[in-house]
N, CA, C and O atoms as a MOPAC input file, in Angstrom:
PM7 MOZYME 1SCF
protein

 N    102.88700 1   103.58400 1    96.38600 1
 C    104.18200 1   104.18800 1    96.15800 1
 C    103.86200 1   106.08400 1    96.91000 1
 O    104.07800 1   107.29300 1    96.98000 1
 N    103.64200 1   105.67800 1    97.03200 1
 C    103.07900 1   107.67500 1    97.33000 1
 C    102.59100 1   107.31800 1    99.19300 1
 O    102.76600 1   108.19400 1   100.04000 1
 N    102.24200 1   106.51100 1    99.40700 1
 C    102.03300 1   106.45600 1   101.05800 1
 C    102.59900 1   106.22700 1   101.16500 1
 O    103.11500 1   107.04000 1   101.93100 1
 N    103.97200 1   104.67900 1   100.77700 1
 C    104.83000 1   105.07000 1   101.48900 1
 C    105.78100 1   105.85600 1   101.39100 1
 O    106.65100 1   106.01200 1   102.24800 1
 N    105.71200 1   106.36400 1   100.44900 1
 C    106.40100 1   108.36400 1   100.45500 1
 C    106.04100 1   108.93200 1   101.66100 1
 O    106.72600 1   109.40400 1   102.56900 1
 N    105.07200 1   108.82900 1   101.54300 1
 C    104.04800 1   109.84900 1   102.98300 1
 C    104.33400 1   109.29100 1   104.39500 1
 O    104.07300 1   110.00400 1   105.36400 1
 N    105.00500 1   107.69800 1   104.62000 1
 C    105.14200 1   107.33700 1   105.30000 1
 C    106.68100 1   107.85200 1   106.44800 1
 O    107.00100 1   108.11900 1   107.60700 1
 N    107.19800 1   107.71200 1   105.02800 1
 C    108.60200 1   107.96000 1   105.18300 1
 C    108.88400 1   109.54400 1   105.26200 1
 O    109.71800 1   109.93100 1   106.08000 1
 N    108.41900 1   110.19000 1   104.69100 1
 C    108.31500 1   111.98800 1   105.25400 1
 C    108.37000 1   111.96200 1   107.03000 1
 O    109.28800 1   112.47200 1   107.67300 1
 N    107.23000 1   111.28300 1   107.61100 1
 C    106.49700 1   111.05600 1   108.82100 1
 C    107.28400 1   111.12500 1   109.59800 1
 O    107.27400 1   111.94500 1   110.51700 1
 N    108.32900 1   110.09200 1   109.35700 1
 C    108.98900 1   110.08700 1   110.08300 1
 C    109.15500 1   109.01100 1   111.23900 1
 O    110.11200 1   108.70700 1   111.95200 1
 N    108.00300 1   108.60900 1   111.15400 1
 C    106.77300 1   107.63300 1   112.18700 1
 C    107.38600 1   106.07500 1   111.73100 1
 O    107.53300 1   105.72500 1   110.56000 1
 N    107.74500 1   105.12500 1   113.09600 1
 C    108.00900 1   103.58800 1   112.79800 1
 C    107.15400 1   103.31400 1   111.82700 1
 O    105.96100 1   103.61200 1   111.88100 1
 N    107.81300 1   102.61200 1   110.68400 1
 C    107.11000 1   101.93400 1   110.32900 1
 C    107.73900 1   100.39600 1   109.29500 1
 O    108.88400 1   100.12400 1   108.93200 1
 N    106.71600 1    99.81800 1   109.12700 1
 C    107.02000 1    98.44800 1   108.74800 1
 C    105.48900 1    98.77100 1   107.99700 1
 O    104.35400 1    99.03000 1   108.39800 1
 N    106.35300 1    98.54400 1   106.29400 1
 C    106.53700 1    98.22100 1   104.45100 1
 C    105.72100 1    96.10700 1   104.42000 1
 O    106.64700 1    95.30300 1   104.52700 1
 N    104.81500 1    95.66600 1   104.34300 1
 C    104.96600 1    94.32900 1   104.04000 1
 C    104.76500 1    95.36600 1   102.36200 1
 O    103.95800 1    96.28300 1   102.20700 1
 N    106.01300 1    94.71400 1   101.05100 1
 C    104.91700 1    94.35800 1    99.83200 1
 C    105.29900 1    93.27500 1    99.98600 1
 O    106.36200 1    92.92600 1   100.50000 1
 N    103.72100 1    92.05700 1    99.16800 1
 C    103.53000 1    91.53200 1    98.64700 1
 C    103.48700 1    90.54200 1    97.46600 1
 O    103.25400 1    91.22900 1    96.47100 1
 N    103.64800 1    88.76800 1    96.98300 1
 C    103.73600 1    88.64600 1    96.35000 1
 C    102.34900 1    87.47800 1    95.75000 1
 O    101.19400 1    87.14300 1    96.01500 1
 N    103.41000 1    87.23200 1    94.84100 1
 C    101.70000 1    86.38500 1    94.58000 1
 C    101.16000 1    85.28200 1    95.72800 1
 O    101.63100 1    84.14700 1    95.81100 1
 N    100.40100 1    85.65000 1    96.35000 1
 C    100.09100 1    84.73400 1    97.62300 1
 C     99.00500 1    83.66200 1    97.04700 1
 O     98.11000 1    84.29000 1    96.48200 1
 N     98.80800 1    82.42100 1    97.00600 1
 C     99.01900 1    81.49700 1    97.16400 1
 C     98.49800 1    80.43900 1    97.84900 1
 O     99.37200 1    79.58300 1    97.70900 1
 N     97.25400 1    79.75400 1    98.77700 1
 C     97.44300 1    78.41500 1    99.77400 1
 C     95.05000 1    78.80500 1    99.78900 1
 O     94.29200 1    79.40900 1    99.03100 1
 N     94.87700 1    78.05200 1   101.03200 1
 C     93.18400 1    78.35200 1   100.99200 1
 C     93.54100 1    79.14800 1   101.21300 1
 O     94.63200 1    79.45500 1   101.69400 1
 N     91.95800 1    80.19800 1   100.64800 1
 C     91.61300 1    81.32500 1   100.61800 1
 C     91.83500 1    82.28900 1    99.26000 1
 O     90.92300 1    82.90000 1    98.70200 1
 N     93.05500 1    82.29100 1    98.90600 1
 C     92.96300 1    82.73400 1    97.10200 1
 C     91.63700 1    82.68100 1    96.65600 1
 O     91.35700 1    81.48700 1    96.54600 1
 N     90.64200 1    83.40800 1    96.33100 1
 C     90.16600 1    83.65200 1    94.80200 1
 C     90.42800 1    83.49500 1    93.63300 1
 O     91.02400 1    84.10700 1    92.74700 1
 N     89.77900 1    82.38000 1    93.78200 1
 C     90.47600 1    82.26600 1    91.27500 1
 C     89.15700 1    83.30700 1    90.90100 1
 O     87.98400 1    83.57500 1    91.15900 1
 N     90.51400 1    83.71100 1    89.96300 1
 C     89.39700 1    84.94300 1    88.80400 1
 C     89.76700 1    85.53500 1    89.53900 1
 O     90.86900 1    85.40000 1    89.00800 1
 N     90.11700 1    86.58700 1    90.94100 1
 C     90.62100 1    87.72200 1    91.32900 1
 C     91.86400 1    88.61900 1    91.70000 1
 O     92.25500 1    89.78600 1    91.70700 1
 N     92.20600 1    87.42100 1    91.98100 1
 C     94.01000 1    87.74000 1    93.04300 1
 C     94.80800 1    86.33100 1    93.42600 1
 O     95.47000 1    85.95200 1    94.39200 1
 N     94.31800 1    85.65300 1    91.93000 1
 C     94.93900 1    83.75600 1    92.12500 1
 C     95.33100 1    83.25500 1    90.78600 1
 O     94.53300 1    82.59000 1    90.12500 1
 N     96.37400 1    83.50500 1    90.40300 1
 C     96.51900 1    82.79400 1    88.87100 1
 C     96.40900 1    80.78900 1    89.35300 1
 O     95.93200 1    79.87700 1    88.67800 1
 N     97.15700 1    80.72900 1    90.93700 1
 C     97.04400 1    79.51500 1    90.38000 1
 C     95.54400 1    78.77200 1    91.25000 1
 O     95.12400 1    77.63200 1    91.05400 1
 N     94.96800 1    79.77900 1    92.19500 1
 C     93.46900 1    79.22000 1    92.38100 1
 C     92.78400 1    78.90000 1    91.02900 1
 O     91.97900 1    78.00800 1    90.76000 1
 N     93.38900 1    79.99300 1    90.15100 1
 C     92.31300 1    80.17000 1    89.03900 1
 C     92.66400 1    79.01200 1    87.57300 1
 O     91.72500 1    78.47400 1    86.98500 1
 N     93.65700 1    78.85200 1    87.29100 1
 C     94.25500 1    77.35400 1    86.60000 1
 C     92.90900 1    76.53800 1    87.52000 1
 O     91.74800 1    76.42200 1    87.13000 1
 N     93.67700 1    75.88600 1    89.24300 1
 C     92.92900 1    75.05600 1    90.09100 1
 C     91.96400 1    75.36300 1    89.70600 1
 O     91.89900 1    74.90400 1    88.56600 1
 N     90.69900 1    76.12300 1    90.03300 1
 C     89.28500 1    76.12600 1    89.36600 1
 C     89.43300 1    75.75700 1    88.53700 1
 O     89.49300 1    74.53200 1    88.42300 1
 N     89.61800 1    76.80100 1    87.19000 1
 C     89.54500 1    75.31800 1    85.68600 1
 C     89.88500 1    74.23800 1    85.65800 1
 O     89.16000 1    73.42300 1    85.08700 1
 N     90.93500 1    73.87900 1    86.17500 1
 C     90.18100 1    72.42200 1    85.69100 1
 C     89.65900 1    72.01800 1    86.77000 1
 O     89.20400 1    70.97500 1    86.30000 1
 N     89.23600 1    71.97900 1    88.23800 1
 C     87.72500 1    70.80800 1    88.59600 1
 C     86.72700 1    71.06300 1    88.12800 1
 O     85.76300 1    70.29700 1    88.08900 1
 N     86.78700 1    72.73800 1    87.46300 1
 C     84.96600 1    72.46900 1    86.64700 1
 C     85.31300 1    72.00700 1    84.92300 1
 O     84.52900 1    71.95600 1    83.97500 1
 N     86.69200 1    71.73000 1    84.97300 1
 C     87.02000 1    70.83400 1    83.52500 1
 C     86.67300 1    72.15600 1    82.26200 1
 O     85.79600 1    72.21000 1    81.40000 1
 N     87.71600 1    73.05900 1    82.60000 1
 C     87.47500 1    74.31400 1    81.76100 1
 C     89.52200 1    74.94000 1    81.37700 1
 O     90.66300 1    74.88900 1    81.83800 1
 N     88.73100 1    75.44200 1    80.26900 1
 C     90.30900 1    75.16100 1    79.80800 1
 C     91.46900 1    76.59000 1    80.32100 1
 O     91.34800 1    77.80300 1    80.14900 1
 N     92.24300 1    76.00900 1    80.79800 1
 C     92.91000 1    78.26700 1    81.56100 1
 C     93.64600 1    79.01000 1    79.56900 1
 O     93.62100 1    78.41900 1    78.49000 1
 N     93.97800 1    79.89200 1    79.77900 1
 C     94.82500 1    80.35900 1    79.14600 1
 C     95.66800 1    81.05700 1    79.35200 1
 O     95.68100 1    82.06300 1    80.06200 1
 N     97.03900 1    80.26300 1    78.31500 1
 C     98.18500 1    80.76300 1    78.56400 1
 C     98.47000 1    82.16600 1    77.39200 1
 O     98.19500 1    82.11600 1    76.19300 1
 N     98.93800 1    83.08100 1    77.94400 1
 C     99.65500 1    84.38800 1    76.46700 1
 C    100.71200 1    84.59100 1    76.24400 1
 O    101.34200 1    85.35900 1    76.97000 1
 N    101.59100 1    83.67400 1    74.61800 1
 C    102.64400 1    83.78100 1    74.70200 1
 C    103.19900 1    81.99200 1    74.21300 1
 O    102.80700 1    81.26000 1    73.30300 1
 N    104.14700 1    81.81100 1    75.18800 1
 C    104.35500 1    80.75600 1    75.03800 1
 C    104.57800 1    79.68700 1    76.53200 1
 O    104.82000 1    78.48300 1    76.60200 1
 N    104.30200 1    81.09200 1    77.99700 1
 C    103.46500 1    80.01000 1    79.23800 1
 C    105.00000 1    80.60600 1    79.43100 1
 O    104.13500 1    81.39200 1    79.81800 1
 N    106.45800 1    81.08700 1    79.57700 1
 C    107.66500 1    81.24300 1    80.08000 1
 C    107.57400 1    82.27700 1    81.10700 1
 O    108.32800 1    82.38100 1    82.07500 1
 N    106.41600 1    83.16500 1    80.76400 1
 C    106.86300 1    84.49400 1    81.51400 1
 C    106.39000 1    84.01600 1    83.34000 1
 O    105.48700 1    83.20600 1    83.13300 1
 N    106.49000 1    84.08000 1    84.30800 1
 C    107.77600 1    84.68000 1    85.04000 1
 C    106.99500 1    84.66400 1    86.62000 1
 O    106.67700 1    85.84500 1    86.48700 1
 N    106.34300 1    84.26000 1    88.19600 1
 C    105.76300 1    85.32800 1    88.58100 1
 C    106.00500 1    84.22300 1    89.72800 1
 O    105.61800 1    83.05800 1    89.64700 1
 N    106.94200 1    84.96800 1    91.16800 1
 C    107.38700 1    84.91800 1    92.12100 1
 C    105.73200 1    84.35100 1    93.00700 1
 O    104.61600 1    84.77300 1    92.70600 1
 N    106.04800 1    83.28700 1    94.14600 1
 C    104.85900 1    82.83800 1    94.67000 1
 C    105.50800 1    83.30600 1    95.99100 1
 O    106.52000 1    83.91700 1    96.33100 1
 N    103.98300 1    82.47700 1    96.81400 1
 C    104.71800 1    82.69200 1    98.60000 1
 C    102.89400 1    82.12300 1    98.61000 1
 O    101.78100 1    82.42400 1    98.18000 1
 N    103.76400 1    80.92800 1    99.59600 1
 C    102.77100 1    80.80400 1   100.34400 1
 C    102.18800 1    81.36500 1   100.92400 1
 O    102.57200 1    82.51300 1   100.69900 1
 N    100.83400 1    81.43000 1   102.14500 1
 C     99.96300 1    81.94300 1   102.94400 1
 C    100.46400 1    82.07600 1   104.07400 1
 O    100.72500 1    83.21000 1   104.47700 1
 N    100.81400 1    80.53800 1   105.15000 1
 C    101.51500 1    80.27700 1   105.73900 1
 C    102.70400 1    81.56300 1   105.69300 1
 O    102.67900 1    82.45800 1   106.53800 1
 N    103.57600 1    81.52500 1   104.76100 1
 C    104.71200 1    81.87800 1   105.23700 1
 C    104.34700 1    83.74500 1   104.76800 1
 O    105.26400 1    84.52100 1   104.49900 1
 N    103.44700 1    83.99500 1   104.76400 1
 C    102.71300 1    85.67200 1   105.30400 1
 C    102.79000 1    86.09700 1   106.14200 1
 O    103.38300 1    87.10300 1   106.52900 1
 N    101.68100 1    84.79800 1   106.96100 1
 C    101.32000 1    85.17500 1   108.03400 1
 C    102.13200 1    85.49600 1   109.52000 1
 O    101.98600 1    86.30600 1   110.43500 1
 N    103.38300 1    84.00300 1   109.09700 1
 C    104.67900 1    83.95100 1   109.76400 1
 C    104.83600 1    85.74500 1   109.94000 1
 O    104.49000 1    86.50600 1   110.84400 1
 N    105.61800 1    85.99700 1   108.43900 1
 C    106.15600 1    87.18400 1   108.32100 1
 C    104.85500 1    88.48900 1   109.47600 1
 O    104.87000 1    89.04500 1   110.57500 1
 N    104.03900 1    88.38100 1   108.39900 1
 C    102.87700 1    89.52700 1   110.11200 1
 C    102.85300 1    89.25000 1   111.35600 1
 O    102.18100 1    89.97900 1   112.08600 1
 N    103.27700 1    88.59300 1   111.68500 1
 C    103.46500 1    88.26800 1   113.06500 1
 C    104.32600 1    88.80600 1   113.34400 1
 O    104.37400 1    89.89800 1   113.91000 1
 N    105.61100 1    87.80100 1   112.82100 1
 C    106.87900 1    88.59800 1   113.07200 1
 C    106.93600 1    90.29800 1   113.15900 1
 O    106.84700 1    90.94000 1   114.20500 1
 N    107.07900 1    90.77300 1   112.01200 1
 C    106.05000 1    92.47800 1   111.79600 1
 C    105.76600 1    92.96200 1   113.50100 1
 O    106.10500 1    93.92900 1   114.18300 1
 N    104.97700 1    91.74600 1   113.73000 1
 C    103.68400 1    92.94800 1   114.16100 1
 C    104.59300 1    92.47700 1   116.33900 1
 O    104.41200 1    93.09000 1   117.39100 1
 N    105.20400 1    91.58000 1   116.13300 1
 C    106.12800 1    91.05800 1   117.40800 1
 C    107.39600 1    91.75100 1   117.80500 1
 O    107.60300 1    92.32000 1   118.87600 1
 N    108.68900 1    91.54800 1   116.20400 1
 C    109.63900 1    92.35700 1   116.22900 1
 C    109.67600 1    93.74100 1   116.82700 1
 O    108.71200 1    94.49300 1   116.68700 1
 N    110.52300 1    94.02500 1   117.34700 1
 C    111.66700 1    95.60100 1   118.00900 1
 C    111.11100 1    96.76100 1   117.20300 1
 O    111.16900 1    96.49200 1   116.00400 1
 N    110.59600 1    97.95000 1   117.44300 1
 C    110.76900 1    99.02600 1   116.48700 1
 C    111.67400 1    98.88900 1   115.93400 1
 O    111.20100 1    98.31200 1   114.95500 1
 N    112.62500 1    98.95200 1   115.75900 1
 C    114.19100 1    98.75500 1   115.41600 1
 C    113.60200 1    97.30200 1   114.09900 1
 O    113.26200 1    97.39400 1   112.91900 1
 N    113.68900 1    96.39400 1   114.80200 1
 C    114.20400 1    95.27800 1   114.01400 1
 C    113.43600 1    95.89300 1   112.61200 1
 O    114.04200 1    95.95200 1   111.54300 1
 N    111.69400 1    96.44200 1   112.80100 1
 C    111.12600 1    95.21600 1   112.03700 1
 C    110.84600 1    96.83800 1   110.96500 1
 O    110.44200 1    96.63200 1   109.82100 1
 N    111.07200 1    98.31700 1   111.39000 1
 C    111.15500 1    99.09700 1   110.17100 1
 C    111.83100 1    99.24200 1   109.11800 1
 O    113.05100 1    99.34600 1   108.98700 1
 N    110.32300 1    99.25200 1   107.71800 1
 C    111.26500 1    99.64700 1   106.66700 1
 C    110.24400 1    98.98300 1   105.65900 1
 O    109.03100 1    98.87200 1   105.83800 1
 N    110.88500 1    98.61600 1   104.69900 1
 C    110.57300 1    98.06500 1   103.39500 1
 C    110.68600 1    96.66000 1   103.36400 1
 O    111.80400 1    96.38300 1   103.79900 1
 N    109.96300 1    95.47400 1   103.00800 1
 C    110.34600 1    94.77500 1   102.33200 1
 C    109.40200 1    93.81100 1   101.63700 1
 O    108.20600 1    94.00600 1   101.85700 1
 N    109.64800 1    93.05100 1   101.03100 1
 C    108.99100 1    92.46900 1    99.84000 1
 C    108.89500 1    90.74700 1   100.73900 1
 O    109.82200 1    90.23500 1   101.36600 1
 N    107.76600 1    90.26800 1   100.57300 1
 C    107.63800 1    89.11400 1   100.59200 1
 C    107.99800 1    87.89100 1    99.93800 1
 O    107.74500 1    86.76100 1   100.35500 1
 N    108.54100 1    88.16100 1    98.99200 1
 C    109.02500 1    86.74500 1    98.72500 1
 C    109.60300 1    84.85300 1    98.37100 1
 O    110.01000 1    84.16400 1    99.30600 1
 N    109.55600 1    84.52800 1    97.52300 1
 C    110.41800 1    83.13900 1    98.07800 1
 C    111.14000 1    82.87000 1    96.88600 1
 O    111.24100 1    81.79400 1    96.29700 1
 N    111.66400 1    84.04700 1    96.58200 1
 C    112.70300 1    84.43700 1    96.25700 1
 C    113.02700 1    83.65200 1    94.68100 1
 O    113.86500 1    83.98000 1    93.84200 1
 N    111.79900 1    82.24300 1    94.63400 1
 C    111.95800 1    81.89400 1    93.16600 1
 C    110.84700 1    81.85600 1    92.29500 1
 O    109.71400 1    81.59800 1    92.69900 1
 N    111.17800 1    82.15300 1    90.87600 1
 C    110.36800 1    82.10300 1    89.51400 1
 C    110.42900 1    80.88500 1    89.30100 1
 O    111.14900 1    79.92000 1    89.55800 1
 N    108.77700 1    81.34200 1    88.35300 1
 C    107.82400 1    79.70400 1    88.84100 1
 C    106.90200 1    80.44800 1    87.34000 1
 O    106.08400 1    81.36200 1    87.23000 1
 N    107.64100 1    79.37600 1    86.24400 1
 C    106.39100 1    79.86600 1    84.40100 1
 C    104.71400 1    79.28400 1    84.78700 1
 O    104.52700 1    78.54000 1    85.75000 1
 N    104.01500 1    79.57100 1    84.23100 1
 C    102.96700 1    79.35500 1    84.21100 1
 C    102.99300 1    78.68100 1    83.68000 1
 O    101.96200 1    78.84500 1    83.02900 1
 N    103.82300 1    77.10200 1    83.02400 1
 C    103.96800 1    76.53700 1    82.21400 1
 C    103.75400 1    75.59300 1    82.94100 1
 O    102.81300 1    74.85800 1    82.64000 1
 N    104.47800 1    75.32600 1    84.02300 1
 C    105.09600 1    75.30800 1    84.99100 1
 C    104.16800 1    74.77300 1    86.52400 1
 O    104.03700 1    73.86500 1    87.34500 1
 N    103.78700 1    75.88200 1    86.19100 1
 C    102.65000 1    75.96800 1    87.72600 1
 C    101.09000 1    74.55100 1    85.99900 1
 O    101.27500 1    73.38100 1    86.33300 1
 N    100.45600 1    74.56600 1    85.23900 1
 C     99.98500 1    73.70700 1    84.50500 1
 C    100.57800 1    72.48800 1    85.28800 1
 O    100.25700 1    71.84900 1    86.29000 1
 N    101.55700 1    72.46200 1    84.40200 1
 C    102.41600 1    70.90600 1    84.71500 1
 C    102.12500 1    69.98800 1    86.35600 1
 O    101.92800 1    68.83900 1    86.75200 1
 N    102.25100 1    71.29000 1    86.86000 1
 C    102.07200 1    70.83400 1    87.96600 1
 C    101.16100 1    70.62000 1    88.45600 1
 O    101.28800 1    69.92600 1    89.46500 1
 N     99.89800 1    71.00400 1    88.12600 1
 C     98.56400 1    70.73700 1    88.34200 1
 C     98.61900 1    69.39300 1    87.59500 1
 O     99.20300 1    68.67000 1    88.40200 1
 N     98.42300 1    68.87200 1    86.83300 1
 C     98.69000 1    67.94200 1    85.72700 1
 C     99.00200 1    66.70000 1    86.86600 1
 O     98.40100 1    65.71000 1    87.28200 1
 N    100.21900 1    67.32000 1    87.09100 1
 C    101.03000 1    66.41200 1    88.29600 1
 C    100.38000 1    65.70100 1    88.76000 1
 O    100.26400 1    64.48100 1    88.64200 1
 N     99.64000 1    66.79700 1    89.63300 1
 C     98.95500 1    65.95000 1    91.15900 1
 C     97.38900 1    65.14700 1    90.53600 1
 O     96.37300 1    64.87200 1    91.17400 1
 N     97.77300 1    64.88100 1    88.72100 1
 C     96.22200 1    64.37800 1    88.44600 1
 C     94.72000 1    65.31100 1    87.69700 1
 O     93.70800 1    64.71100 1    87.33500 1
 N     94.86200 1    66.56700 1    87.61200 1
 C     94.57400 1    66.64100 1    87.16800 1
 C     94.06700 1    66.69600 1    85.72700 1
 O     93.70100 1    65.56600 1    86.05000 1
 N     93.75500 1    66.83900 1    84.71400 1
 C     93.45000 1    66.75400 1    83.46600 1
 C     93.29700 1    68.86000 1    83.16400 1
 O     92.40300 1    69.68800 1    82.98300 1
 N     94.31500 1    68.83400 1    83.24400 1
 C     94.01700 1    70.62400 1    82.86900 1
 C     94.43100 1    70.74500 1    81.05300 1
 O     95.47400 1    70.40900 1    80.49100 1
 N     93.19900 1    71.33700 1    80.48700 1
 C     93.17900 1    71.94700 1    79.53300 1
 C     93.92600 1    72.78500 1    79.44600 1
 O     94.29700 1    73.28400 1    80.50800 1
 N     94.44100 1    73.27900 1    78.27400 1
 C     95.30200 1    75.12600 1    77.80700 1
 C     94.82500 1    75.08700 1    76.25600 1
 O     94.79300 1    74.51700 1    75.16500 1
 N     94.34900 1    76.59200 1    77.40400 1
 C     94.39000 1    77.03100 1    74.84900 1
 C     94.81400 1    78.17100 1    75.13200 1
 O     94.38900 1    79.14500 1    75.75300 1
 N     96.78300 1    77.58200 1    73.93300 1
 C     97.80400 1    78.81200 1    74.13900 1
 C     97.54200 1    79.91200 1    72.83600 1
 O     97.52400 1    79.66400 1    71.63000 1
 N     97.34100 1    81.26700 1    73.57500 1
 C     97.86300 1    82.44400 1    72.44500 1
 C     99.04500 1    82.78500 1    72.00100 1
 O     99.61500 1    83.66300 1    72.64800 1
 N    100.04300 1    81.98400 1    70.30800 1
 C    101.63100 1    82.11800 1    70.50800 1
 C    101.45400 1    83.60700 1    70.42200 1
 O    102.15900 1    84.24700 1    71.20200 1
 N    100.76200 1    84.19700 1    69.73700 1
 C    100.95100 1    85.50200 1    68.99300 1
 C    100.72300 1    87.00700 1    69.93600 1
 O    100.61900 1    88.18500 1    69.59200 1
 N    100.71400 1    86.59500 1    70.72900 1
 C     99.93300 1    87.52800 1    72.81800 1
 C    102.01400 1    87.20800 1    73.17200 1
 O    102.49400 1    86.09000 1    73.35600 1
 N    102.88300 1    88.63000 1    73.16800 1
 C    103.66400 1    89.19900 1    73.62700 1
 C    103.69300 1    88.23800 1    74.53100 1
 O    102.70200 1    87.53300 1    74.34300 1
 N    104.61700 1    87.66600 1    75.83200 1
 C    104.36300 1    87.22200 1    76.56900 1
 C    105.09800 1    88.37000 1    77.79200 1
 O    105.97400 1    89.00100 1    77.20100 1
 N    105.03100 1    88.68200 1    78.83500 1
 C    106.00700 1    88.90900 1    79.83800 1
 C    105.22500 1    90.35000 1    81.03500 1
 O    105.86000 1    90.75700 1    82.00700 1

């Protein structure tokens, strides 16, 4: 946030892209991708852990959509690309829904639920 403030104060034209939860090829399980982590756990036959009721949601965006936005930001005119933009799908998906989708894809994903831990 402070970097954004400094750029704004500088008066230079700028384009800041804030990424939500990116998924797709190249994401690193257990580092920056809950979808990648859940898929990795399914492949390894290990359970995933859901805290609370699993209804906590995230907004996910596919890597190709991020790349398209980065290309657009880099090639658009300075006036049309100036500002701060949140890159997201605009759709909230719960962690439970991710588990369901992985199972529907054919994976035998095991889940450990810790209901006493607050969601959010």
